[in-house]
Structures are given as structure tokens and as C-alpha cells.
TORLOPA-296750 format. One record per residue (C-alpha): residue number from 1; residue in three letters; chain; x, y, z. Coordinates in steps of 0.5 Angstrom, whole numbers. Layout:
% residues N
PT  nr rest kette  east north    up
PT NUM  Ala     A     X     Y     Z
...
% end
This chain:
% residues 284
PT  nr rest kette  east north    up
PT   1  Met     A   119   228   120
PT   2  Thr     A   113   229   125
PT   3  Glu     A   108   234   121
PT   4  Ser     A   102   238   124
PT   5  Met     A    96   235   127
PT   6  Arg     A    90   238   125
PT   7  Leu     A    85   238   131
PT   8  Ala     A    78   239   133
PT   9  Phe     A    74   241   140
PT  10  Ser     A    69   245   142
PT  11  Pro     A    70   252   145
PT  12  Cys     A    67   250   152
PT  13  Pro     A    71   251   158
PT  14  Asn     A    72   243   160
PT  15  Asp     A    75   242   152
PT  16  Thr     A    79   248   152
PT  17  Phe     A    82   246   159
PT  18  Val     A    84   239   157
PT  19  Phe     A    87   241   151
PT  20  His     A    91   248   153
PT  21  Ala     A    97   244   154
PT  22  Leu     A    97   240   147
PT  23  Val     A    95   247   144
PT  24  His     A   100   251   147
PT  25  Gly     A   106   247   145
PT  26  Leu     A   107   245   153
PT  27  Val     A   107   237   152
PT  28  Pro     A   114   234   151
PT  29  Gly     A   115   230   145
PT  30  Ala     A   108   233   142
PT  31  Pro     A   108   235   135
PT  32  Pro     A   104   242   134
PT  33  Val     A    97   242   132
PT  34  Thr     A    92   247   129
PT  35  Val     A    86   248   132
PT  36  Asp     A    79   248   129
PT  37  Tyr     A    73   250   135
PT  38  Ala     A    66   247   133
PT  39  Asp     A    60   245   136
PT  40  Val     A    59   237   136
PT  41  Asp     A    54   237   131
PT  42  Val     A    59   240   127
PT  43  Thr     A    65   236   129
PT  44  Asn     A    60   229   128
PT  45  Gly     A    60   230   121
PT  46  Ala     A    66   233   119
PT  47  Ala     A    69   226   123
PT  48  Glu     A    64   223   118
PT  49  His     A    68   226   112
PT  50  Gly     A    75   224   116
PT  51  Glu     A    77   232   116
PT  52  Tyr     A    81   232   123
PT  53  Asp     A    87   228   125
PT  54  Leu     A    84   228   132
PT  55  Val     A    77   230   134
PT  56  Lys     A    71   231   139
PT  57  Val     A    65   228   138
PT  58  Ser     A    59   225   141
PT  59  Tyr     A    59   218   143
PT  60  Ala     A    53   217   140
PT  61  Ala     A    56   218   133
PT  62  Leu     A    61   212   133
PT  63  Pro     A    57   207   130
PT  64  Trp     A    59   211   124
PT  65  Leu     A    66   214   125
PT  66  Leu     A    70   207   128
PT  67  Asp     A    72   205   120
PT  68  Lys     A    76   211   120
PT  69  Tyr     A    78   212   127
PT  70  Thr     A    80   210   133
PT  71  Leu     A    77   211   140
PT  72  Leu     A    82   214   145
PT  73  Pro     A    81   212   152
PT  74  Cys     A    83   219   155
PT  75  Gly     A    81   226   153
PT  76  Gly     A    73   226   153
PT  77  Ala     A    67   227   158
PT  78  Leu     A    64   222   161
PT  79  Gly     A    62   222   168
PT  80  Arg     A    57   222   174
PT  81  Gly     A    51   228   175
PT  82  Cys     A    53   231   167
PT  83  Gly     A    48   229   163
PT  84  Pro     A    43   233   159
PT  85  Leu     A    36   236   161
PT  86  Val     A    29   236   158
PT  87  Leu     A    27   243   159
PT  88  Thr     A    20   246   159
PT  89  Arg     A    17   252   160
PT  90  Glu     A    12   249   165
PT  91  Ala     A    14   245   171
PT  92  Ala     A    12   237   170
PT  93  Thr     A    16   231   170
PT  94  Gly     A    17   225   165
PT  95  Pro     A    17   223   159
PT  96  Glu     A     9   225   158
PT  97  Thr     A    12   232   157
PT  98  Val     A    14   232   150
PT  99  Ala     A     9   227   147
PT 100  Gly     A     6   230   141
PT 101  Lys     A    11   236   142
PT 102  Ile     A    16   240   138
PT 103  Val     A    23   239   141
PT 104  Ala     A    29   242   140
PT 105  Val     A    35   238   140
PT 106  Pro     A    43   240   139
PT 107  Gly     A    44   235   135
PT 108  Asp     A    41   229   130
PT 109  Arg     A    47   224   133
PT 110  Thr     A    49   227   140
PT 111  Thr     A    49   222   145
PT 112  Ala     A    44   227   148
PT 113  Tyr     A    39   226   143
PT 114  Leu     A    40   218   143
PT 115  Leu     A    39   218   151
PT 116  Phe     A    32   223   149
PT 117  Arg     A    30   218   144
PT 118  Leu     A    31   212   149
PT 119  Trp     A    27   216   155
PT 120  Ser     A    22   218   150
PT 121  Ala     A    21   211   146
PT 122  Asp     A    13   210   149
PT 123  His     A    12   218   149
PT 124  Pro     A    15   220   142
PT 125  Pro     A    14   228   141
PT 126  Ala     A    11   230   134
PT 127  Glu     A    17   233   131
PT 128  Val     A    25   234   133
PT 129  Val     A    29   241   131
PT 130  Val     A    36   242   131
PT 131  Arg     A    38   248   134
PT 132  Pro     A    45   251   136
PT 133  Phe     A    45   248   144
PT 134  His     A    46   256   145
PT 135  Glu     A    40   258   142
PT 136  Ile     A    35   253   145
PT 137  Met     A    33   256   152
PT 138  Pro     A    31   262   149
PT 139  Ala     A    27   259   143
PT 140  Val     A    23   255   150
PT 141  Ala     A    23   261   154
PT 142  Ala     A    20   265   148
PT 143  Gly     A    14   259   146
PT 144  Glu     A    18   257   139
PT 145  Ile     A    18   250   141
PT 146  Asp     A    15   247   147
PT 147  Ala     A    21   244   150
PT 148  Gly     A    29   243   149
PT 149  Leu     A    35   239   150
PT 150  Val     A    40   241   153
PT 151  Ile     A    47   241   155
PT 152  His     A    53   244   157
PT 153  Glu     A    52   250   162
PT 154  Ala     A    45   251   161
PT 155  Arg     A    45   246   168
PT 156  Phe     A    47   252   171
PT 157  Thr     A    43   257   168
PT 158  Tyr     A    37   255   165
PT 159  Gln     A    33   258   171
PT 160  Arg     A    35   265   169
PT 161  Tyr     A    29   263   163
PT 162  Gly     A    25   261   168
PT 163  Leu     A    25   254   165
PT 164  His     A    23   247   169
PT 165  Ala     A    27   241   168
PT 166  Ala     A    22   235   165
PT 167  Thr     A    28   230   167
PT 168  Asp     A    36   230   168
PT 169  Leu     A    38   224   162
PT 170  Gly     A    44   224   167
PT 171  Asp     A    39   221   173
PT 172  Trp     A    35   217   169
PT 173  Trp     A    41   213   165
PT 174  Glu     A    45   213   172
PT 175  Thr     A    38   210   175
PT 176  Thr     A    37   205   170
PT 177  Thr     A    44   202   168
PT 178  Gly     A    48   204   175
PT 179  Leu     A    54   207   170
PT 180  Pro     A    56   214   168
PT 181  Ile     A    54   217   162
PT 182  Pro     A    58   218   156
PT 183  Leu     A    58   224   152
PT 184  Gly     A    63   226   149
PT 185  Ala     A    70   222   146
PT 186  Ile     A    77   223   143
PT 187  Leu     A    78   220   136
PT 188  Ala     A    84   219   132
PT 189  Arg     A    85   218   125
PT 190  Thr     A    87   210   124
PT 191  Asp     A    92   212   119
PT 192  Leu     A    94   218   123
PT 193  Ala     A   102   215   123
PT 194  Glu     A   102   215   116
PT 195  Arg     A    99   222   115
PT 196  Thr     A   103   225   122
PT 197  Gly     A   109   220   124
PT 198  Val     A   104   219   131
PT 199  Thr     A   101   213   132
PT 200  Pro     A    94   213   135
PT 201  Ala     A    97   211   141
PT 202  Ala     A   102   216   142
PT 203  Ala     A    96   221   141
PT 204  Ala     A    93   218   147
PT 205  Glu     A    99   219   151
PT 206  Phe     A   100   226   149
PT 207  Val     A    93   228   151
PT 208  Arg     A    93   224   157
PT 209  Ala     A    99   229   159
PT 210  Ser     A    95   235   157
PT 211  Val     A    90   233   161
PT 212  Thr     A    95   232   167
PT 213  Ala     A    98   239   166
PT 214  Ala     A    91   242   167
PT 215  Trp     A    90   239   173
PT 216  Ala     A    98   241   175
PT 217  Asp     A    96   247   174
PT 218  Pro     A    89   250   173
PT 219  Thr     A    91   257   172
PT 220  Ala     A    95   257   166
PT 221  Ser     A    89   255   162
PT 222  Arg     A    85   260   166
PT 223  His     A    85   266   160
PT 224  Tyr     A    85   261   154
PT 225  Val     A    79   258   158
PT 226  Leu     A    75   265   159
PT 227  Ser     A    77   268   152
PT 228  His     A    72   262   149
PT 229  Ala     A    68   261   154
PT 230  Gln     A    61   264   151
PT 231  Glu     A    60   270   156
PT 232  Met     A    60   265   163
PT 233  Glu     A    61   268   169
PT 234  Asp     A    68   266   173
PT 235  His     A    64   261   178
PT 236  Val     A    60   258   172
PT 237  Val     A    66   257   168
PT 238  Asp     A    69   253   175
PT 239  Gln     A    63   248   175
PT 240  His     A    63   246   168
PT 241  Ile     A    71   244   168
PT 242  Gly     A    69   241   175
PT 243  Leu     A    63   236   172
PT 244  Tyr     A    66   234   165
PT 245  Val     A    74   234   167
PT 246  Asn     A    74   228   172
PT 247  Glu     A    78   221   172
PT 248  Phe     A    75   219   166
PT 249  Thr     A    78   224   162
PT 250  Arg     A    84   222   164
PT 251  Asn     A    83   214   163
PT 252  Leu     A    76   211   161
PT 253  Gly     A    78   205   165
PT 254  Thr     A    73   199   165
PT 255  Glu     A    68   202   167
PT 256  Gly     A    68   208   162
PT 257  Tyr     A    68   203   156
PT 258  Ala     A    62   199   160
PT 259  Ala     A    58   205   160
PT 260  Val     A    60   206   152
PT 261  Glu     A    58   199   150
PT 262  Ala     A    52   200   154
PT 263  Leu     A    49   206   151
PT 264  Leu     A    51   204   144
PT 265  Gly     A    49   197   145
PT 266  Arg     A    42   199   148
PT 267  Ala     A    41   204   142
PT 268  Ala     A    43   198   138
PT 269  Glu     A    38   194   140
PT 270  Ala     A    33   199   139
PT 271  Gly     A    35   200   132
PT 272  Leu     A    37   207   134
PT 273  Val     A    44   205   131
PT 274  Pro     A    48   200   127
PT 275  Pro     A    51   195   131
PT 276  Val     A    59   196   133
PT 277  Val     A    64   193   138
PT 278  Ile     A    69   198   141
PT 279  Pro     A    76   197   141
PT 280  Arg     A    80   198   146
PT 281  Leu     A    87   202   145
PT 282  Thr     A    92   201   151
PT 283  Ala     A    98   201   149
PT 284  Val     A   103   206   146
% end
């Protein structure tokens, strides 16, 4: 008998949009799920302890998680023009702007921070502090920290704080590699079938069906998405979903896997993460 699955993802619009159908029992054949909502820095840590059956994490955290989890080829966030930003109070560009400074980041195993470390390798900051991502822009604006690494809807709202983008790490990554930027991944426990009666491959199909349902009727999830959004205007919510939910969300494909392998391969060569082989889950 199939048991319920414990699922964790962020309250951000892209995740609630993607998982609305699965969470609300609208995917045929899928088991019921229980949901925890948490920022990715929290889910990265929880996944390291195997706390969830399905979980949204940072691609940068995979080297510490693939002993317990399988990467699903759908449901995550990967694309172009959607990278993290490094924000400062003064208008300046380049990695020199963070050299010797205090920088706030949204998590020490986030993709954003891994990209930041690759970008600033020759001009490292004096100190890096971890802050919840919604606290970073106000802290930079108030002068509590010199620079902040931001993700999600901050791309659309940072000007309100009088801040400037020292770099767009997505643009830097795409220019450097020609590949899309891998941000958030969906993982399933490798022992999912023993725990719930659902194989990781079957879970991937349920997630893909949830993505398809979201696109088929975008209005169906509207109340759910807005109820979890952090006081975002409707047009910002729409921009957020449009940027982070794309064809890579339906299927990583050859280019998506290549992007993940390039990120973690470069990071391993730089000694920032342990080497890891990315398995490909293709069959139900």
C-alpha cells in the first residue's frame, strides 16, 4: 500500500506553482503528500539528514546528498537570465567590489554562493555571513554589511532599496560556459520505494505531471501561490514564475545535465566541493 510522501520546498512562487497539483491531490495516481515550506538553506541541511522523501535543494549541495538521494530530471529551477545578483550601495562592477568586504549570502551550500566563490576567487571578501535572503537587501541598504548575494524576486525589487548590481552571476556563468545556470534541484530518497511504495522514477513522473498541470491552467494555483508569496505584487509573482519555471523544469535534458556537471566539475577542480558523478534517471 502506498504511503504518503513527505515533501519540502520553498514558499517562493516558482515552487508553489510547480507543486500545486501534486500537493492538492490533482495528479492521477500520485500518493498524498505532506508539505514543509522552508528556505533552501534549511532544506539543504534537512536533506543531509535524510529528513524528506522529496526535497528541493541547491544544486551546489548535491555532493553531500547523493549518498541518500537521487536527482530527479524535473521540477527544479535552471535557466538563462535568472542568476543571483551581487548588490552594493555604490555603483561599481566586477569582483574587486567585494575584495576585503563583508558579504551576506543566503546559505553556505547554495548555488548562489558557489557561483560567488568561483567569480570572486581572485578577490575574496574579508568575511561572509549567512542571512535569510529576505534580510539581505535591507542589511546592505542600512550599511550593516558591504554587499549582499541575492536570489529569487530580489532581481525585480533591489532598486527600491537604492542598491546597485555589481554583477549578475547568471550572465557571468552563461558568458563563461555558454550553459544555463543550475539553481535548485528536486531530489527523491534512494529508498523511496521501500518507504512509500513509490520509486524515484515514478515520483519524477508525478512531479512532471504537476508541472504540466500548472502550465495547462495557471489560474488554478493562483490563490495558493499568492498565499505563500512574501508580500509580492501580482506582476512580480508572474515575473518570478516566468523566469524560473521553463522547459528545464519539465525535463533537464542533455543541456541541463551538462550545466550541472559543469558547475560541480569546476567547483571540484577549485577545491570547493567534493568530486561527484551525477546519475541520470530516465526510466519509470
